[in-house]
N, C-alpha and C positions, 0 to 999 in steps of 0.2 A: 546789078552793080555795073552801071554803063559809064560811069565818069570816075576819074581818079585824079587826085590833086597832090602836089608836093609843096609842103611848107619848107622852104629852104631849097635853092637851086644850085647846090654845090656839085662836087664831082660825083658823089654816090647817087644823088638824085638824077644827074644827067645820064649816068650809066644805066640806071633803071629805066629811064625814059627811052633811051636809045634801044635797049633790049626789048622793051614792051612793044615799041613801034615796029621793030624789025621782025618780031614774032608774030605780029598781027593780033596781039591781045587787046589793044586799044588804038583807035585811030587818033591822030594828032588833035582833031577838034573835040575830042572827049578827054583831053588831058589839060590840066591847069597847074601852073606853077606860080608861087609867090616868093619874093625875095626882097631884101632891103636895098639891094643894088640895082638901080634902073638899067645900067649898062649890061649886067648879067642877064636881066630879063629880056632885053632887046636881043642879045646874042642867042639865047635859047629860042626865042620866038622866030628869029630868022632862020636858025639852023634846023629846027624840028617842027615848025609851024604849029606849035602848041599855043594855048591861051595863057596870057600872063597877067598878073596883077600885083600891086604893091600892098594890097589890103588882104590880110589873112582871113578876115571874116567873109569877105566876098568869095574867096577860094572855097572856104568851108561850106558855104551855103549852096555852092554849085556842084559839089562832089559827094559821092557815096563811099569811096575809099580814100582815106587820107593818110599820106606818108608824112610822119614828123621827122624831117631830115635837118634839124637844127642842132647846134652844139649843146651839150648837157647843161651848161650854165645859162643858156637862153630858154630852157624848156619851160620853167615856171612862169615866166611872163608870157610866153606864147599860149600855154594852156589857159591862163587866166583871160587872155585877150579873146580866145575863140570859144570859151565855155558856153556862151549863150547862143552860139551860132551853129553848133553841131546838130546833125539830124539824129533823131532817136533811131537806134538800130544800125547806123552806119558803122563802118570799120575804120579803126585807126592802127597804123603800123608804126612803131617807133624804132628808129635805128640809132637813138642816142645811147651811147655807151654809159652804163652805170645808173640809168634812170629806171627804177623799178616800176612795174605795171600798177602797183598800188597807188603810186602818186598820180599816174595818168587817170585811173579809174576815179580817184577822189575829185579830180578837176573836171572830167568829162563824163557826166552822168548818163547812163542809158545807152552807151555805144559798146561795140565789140573791140577788143584790144589784142593785138599780137605784137610781140617784141621780136626784133630781128638783130642779129649780129653779123653783118656781111664783112667782107674785106675788100681791099683795093683792087685786086685783079678782076673785080667785077667790071672795071673800066675797059677791059679788053675781052669781055664775055667769058672770063675764066674764074669767076669768083667762087668762094666757099662761104656758106651762110648757115648760121644756126637760128632756128625759129622756136619760140615758145608761145603756145596758145594760152592766153589768160581768160579763157571762157568764151571764145568766139565760136561760131557754128563750124561744123565740119566743112560746109560749103565755102565759108570765108577762108578756112585754113588752106583748103585745096587751091583757091584762087591765089593766095599769097605764095604758096609753094610753086604755083605755075609762073608767077611774076619773077621770083628769084631764080628759077630754073632758066629763065630767058637770058640770064647773065652768068650762068655757071651752074653750080649744084647746091642744093639746100637739104639740110637734115633737120628733123624736129627733135626737141628734147622734152621730157615730161616734167621737168622741174626748172623753175626759173634760175636757180643758183647754178645749174649746169651751163648757163650762158657765160659764166666767169671762166669756165674751162674752155668753151668755144673761143672766147676772147683770147685766151692764153695760147691756144693751139693754132687757130686759123686767123683770128683777127689780127694779132701781132705777128703771126707766122711769116708772112712775106719778108719782114725785116730780118728774120733769122737766116733765110736763104740769101738775102742780099748781103749780109755780113760775111757769110761763108764765101760768097762770090768775090767780094772785095779782097779777102785775104788770099784767095786762089790767084786772082789777077796780080796781086802784089808779089806773091811768091814766083809766079811765072816771070814777071819782070826782072826779079832779082836773079833768076837763073839764066837771064840773057835775052829773053824775048822782048820785043818792042811792046810798049804799053798797048797799042792797038791790036797786035797779034794776040797778046794774052787775054785781052778783053773779048776778042772775037771767039777765041777758043772756049773760054769759060761760059760765055752766054750761050753758045751753041750746045755745049755739053750739058748745061742746066736744062735747056729746052728739050734736048734729046732724051735726057734721063726722065723728065717728067712725062713725055709722051710714051716712052717705053714702059714705065711702070703703069701708066694709065691703061695701055693695051694688055699688059701682063695681068693686071688686076682682073680684067674681064675673063681671063682664063684660070683664076683662082690662085695666081702667084702673088707673093708678098715682096716688099722691098728686100727682106732678108734673102729670099730666094734668088733674086736678081744679083744681089751683092755676092753671094757665094758663087754664082755662075761666073763672075768676072774676076774672082780672086783665085788665081793659080798658086799652088804651093811653091814657095820660094820666089815668087814673082814680085813685080814692082808694086802692084796693088796691095799685096800682103804686107809689103814693107811700110807702106803709108798707113794702112789700117792698124798695124801694130803700134805705131806711134800714137795714133788716136787712142787706142786701148790703154797704152801706158799712161797717158794723161787723163784717163777716166772720162773720155768724151761723152759716154752715155750718162754718167752722173752729172756732167755740166749741163747737158741738155735738159734733163729731168729737173734740176735745180732752177734753171732759167725759166722753164714753163711754169713751175710752181710759183716762182716770184711774180710772174705776170698774173697768175690766177689769184694770188693773195692780194695783189694791187687792185685788181678789178673788184674783188669783194669789198675792199676798203672804200673804193669810190662809189660803190652801190649803197653804202650804208649812210 
């Protein structure tokens, strides 16, 4: 599988291209991108030295691994357009939320299919991705895991419906952290900090907490372990956490993630 193509040149496609090139998985001359926007194609060509085309069928005919990076509502027309051009035995990876692999299989006969659910931190090389193998070879699955590992971390699930849970936890997850950060910044500002000072403190705290738990996880420690370490009896942290508990913070988080999970299921049907 020496050539790779992206139908759709959006942010996620660009993140994957960048990671692939930086990791040395594919050389730019073995990467193709198609998009309806000629300006976007020109930008990607100039920045990454990849091959570009406005014709999806041309891209498909030149690649052995195909990333479907289009919006869910565009998937049907794209599948119909390329159905006669795909190579037998080639590999298609869909990152379109809510589009089941059965739909892709029905349109693209004789190809291997893997469905992926990445998230936006892939754009800075810190993504989290869930993968479902819909009958592709082990070699193909390993290649896809390698590709997504170039922009973060990837885990495999053994049932497609579990991608709804992946969507709820990590696909939508960055927004949950951003919401908490918004509220922390606003609270700091109301306590007298300047907006810039509050923002700096919150962003650095979030970054530091993420790095700290990543390191601690390698030593077998959990988020609960770290929380307990920084919570002194009668201290300021305990005072804040008590308020969270009084307002059932844990139940709110579970309910919110379940709502996202249910929404993902409905979109997939």
